[in-house]
N, C-alpha and C positions, 0 to 999 in steps of 0.2 A: 291559131294555122301553123300547124306546123312547116319547115319550109325543110323539102323535097333536093338530095343531091344530086349533083349533076352525077347524069353516069358517067364511073370511070370507060373510056373507051379499051378494046384491047388489046391495042399498043401498048397506052397505056399502063395496063394490068401486064403484062410481057415486062416492061423495064420495071415497074415497082418489085415484082418476082424479081428481078435478077441480082435484084439492087439489095434485097434486102439476103437473098443467099450468100450477097457478097459479104454483109456483113456479118452475117453467120456462120461463116468459113475462118480457121484460120489464115492470120497471112501468109505464104508461100516463101522459103523461100530458093535463089536458084540454086540452079544441081550444081554450080560450077560455084556457092559458097562456102567457107571451112567450114570445119565445123565448132558447134560451141567448145571453149576448151573446162571443163568436167571440172568446180572446182570444190574438194569433196571437206568439210569440218567437224574434227572432232567432237562427237554429240558427248557437250558439258551439262547442254544443258535443255531442253525438251524440243524439237524437233518445230514449235511452233518463235519459240521463242530465238531458236538459232534461224530461225525464216526474218523476225524483224530484226533482228541483229543487221543480220548480211545482206539484208534484199540492196539497201542503199549503196551497203557499198563494192559492192557486183555491179548495180549499174551506173554506177560514176565508172566508172573500172572500165565498162565498156565501152563510154561516151570519152573518156578521155585518151585509152589508147587504142580504140575502133577492134574492139574485135569482143565475138558475145562468148557469153561466161554460161552456165548452167551449174546454178549450187544441187549440190550433194549430198545428201541429208541422211545420213544409214539411221538405221535406227539404234544400233552399240555401239559401242567403242571396240566390241570385236569386230561385228562386222565391218564396221570401217575402217580397220586394218587387216579386214582378208581385202580390201581395195586397193590399199596405196601399195601392200605390198603381192599385188598381181596389177598393180600400173597405170591400176583406172581413173587413178586419179590424172588429171595433169596439173591444175594448184594444186595444193594441200596445207593447212592450218593443221599442224600437230604440235602433242606434245614436244616434250627435248625427248627424254627417247623413242619414241616413234621418229624424231629424225634422223636419229642413227639408224633406228630399220628399216629409216626410209632410203639413206642413201647406201647402207648397204646393199639393201636389195633389185634399187632401183633407182641407183644413184642421182637419185632427188636431192634438188642444190638449194638448201634456206636461203629469201632472197631479202624479207627485213624480216624485221621485230620488235617488239616493246622497247626500247632504253630507255624510261625514268622504274619501273621496276622489277627485280630480280623475280624467279617462281619459288613461292615458298611452301609445303605441304602443312596441314596442317590439321591437327586431329582433333577431334572438338567431340567435349560432353553437355549434356545439361547446365545449363547455367545451375541449378539447385540440386546436382551429384554429389553422393560423398564420396566422389573419386575425386584424389588429390594429389595424386603421384600416378604415373607409366604403373609399378608393381600392384595398383589397388584394380589393373586389369589384366592378370595372370586369367588366362582359361575363359576370358570373357567372350560374346562372340561381339567383332565388329565389324561393320559396316565401312567396303570401299563401293568407288561408282563403278570403275572395272578391275580384273589384275595388273594390266598395265600404262594404267593412268598414272601419269609418273608420278609428280609430286604430291596426288593425294592416294596412291595404292602402293606400286613396281620399290620406292625407291624411302615409302612409307614402311613397308610391312620388312623391307632387307635393315634397316635401323633400329626398327622393334625389335627384329628377334639375333639380328649381331650384335648390336651397342646392349643393347638394354635384357636381352636373355627372356624378349614374354614371347612366352604361349599363348596362339588368342585360335577362335578356330575362325574364319572371314567370310563375310555374305556377301555376295557382289550384286548391285542393285537397278547397273545400267547409266546415272550419272549422279551429280556430285548433287543436284539438290534433291535425288532421292533419298541420300545415305544422310543429306544433316536430316532431314525427315524422319528415317528411320530412327534416328538416336531419341526426336522429341517423342516418338510416341511407343517410346523404350521397346524397341524390335530389337537393339543394341544399342550398348554401355557408350561404343562411342563410334566415334567414323571418319574416317580422313576426304578431306580437302585440300582445296588451291585458299592461299588469307582472297585471291583476285574474286570466289563464282560464290566466296562469303560474306564477302565486303557485297556483292550485287542480293543478296537475298533483301528481302525485306526484315524491318525492325522488330514486323512479327514471329519471322524466321531468326534473324541474327541476333538480337536481346537477348532470346531466352537458349544460347547457347556460351558455351566456354571454351578455349586455345588453354590445351593440356598442354599438346608439345607443336612444337614447330621442327623444318626440315633445315636442315645447311641450304643456303639459295643455293638456285641456277639461272642461266640463260633462259626467261624463256621462252615462253610457243612460237614459229616462229611459221611464216608461209612461204613456205616451196616448194621448187619446179622441176618438173617431169624434166629429165637434156633432152625430149620435144619439142618440150616451149621453142619458140624462136626467141632467139635470140634477143630480138630488137620489141618484142612482147614483152622479154624479161626487164631488160632495160627501164620501160617507158613503165611495167606498176613497180619498179622498188624507185624509181624516180621522181612516179609523182608519188606512193605514201613517205614518200622522205623529204618531200621539197619543202621548205621552211616559207612562212605567212601562208599558209591553208582558210581558210574557211572558215567562217563559226561553225557551221553546216556539218565540213571535212568532217575536222574533229572529233563533235560528237558522233560521227559513224566512226570513225575510226579510234574510240573512246569504248563502242560499244562493242568491237570488238578483242575489248582491250589487247589493243594498241593508243592508248592516247602521244604518244611521241615515240612513234617511227624514227627506226637506223636500220644497216645494212648491216644482215646478219651473215656472220662469217662460220663453217663449220671448223673449219681448224682452230680456230677461236674460240668457241661457243656451244661444242657440239663434239668436239673431240672428246674434251678429256671427259664425259658423261661413258664413252666406253671403259675407262681403269677404273669403274666403282664396282665394277665383276658384278651388274643387274642379270646376266641369263638364266641362270640358277631362278632368277622368283620373275621371269615372265611365262606367260602362260596364253597358250593358242586354244581356246575354244572356240566352240562353233557358231561359227556369228545367230 
């Protein structure tokens, strides 16, 4: 014999309905609460990969510094550039020459950078390619993430033309991952990247590529802050990220954002020297 459920009273039904409505609505933030800090990240990787890498760091910094942070991932490097140039980001993880552009445009100050390895641009070809020297690429199509990706494109293109007299057709394909895959598919003879993103690829990609040329090293990507970010917040982020004795989980999170050993960044020491490279003629402003 089937058991009948007891009828729900009107009062109980109303209570359940209210509870369900509360669960279905997003938590409200008091009107007096400060707006979240917008953290922009240069899209070297696909959006889902950036979210995976930066999500834990975002949550950790929110807890450590008692702030709210909103991760902002642009669809392309040019779109990212437009956002920081207009001051859209409170915090920005950006490439070394972006740090110069951001300083000039909005006064962004670098807070931290990796202290373990300098940034090195790499030009890669297929492992089985007949290309053995740069001159073998004369007149070829080369893939780059974006015009102003520093080691992978901006500095690389300047060196190839100025120092080696190379003439080539540049194809801009949005991300480092795309550039590497253009070479594997035969859509480009070579591709610009950086050692860190090449190392991040799986063996099915990395083992099929060969580094043909490297740029001189430069200070790596910093996390920078817009001048409107409160000094105490900037200090907290810097102190927490550079603190010795981090837990294993935090070390893994920081390694995931290419800062395995964060150190204090200084514009004068780390990025002002890039102003002397005279790369302005190679900077390309494109529609986002």
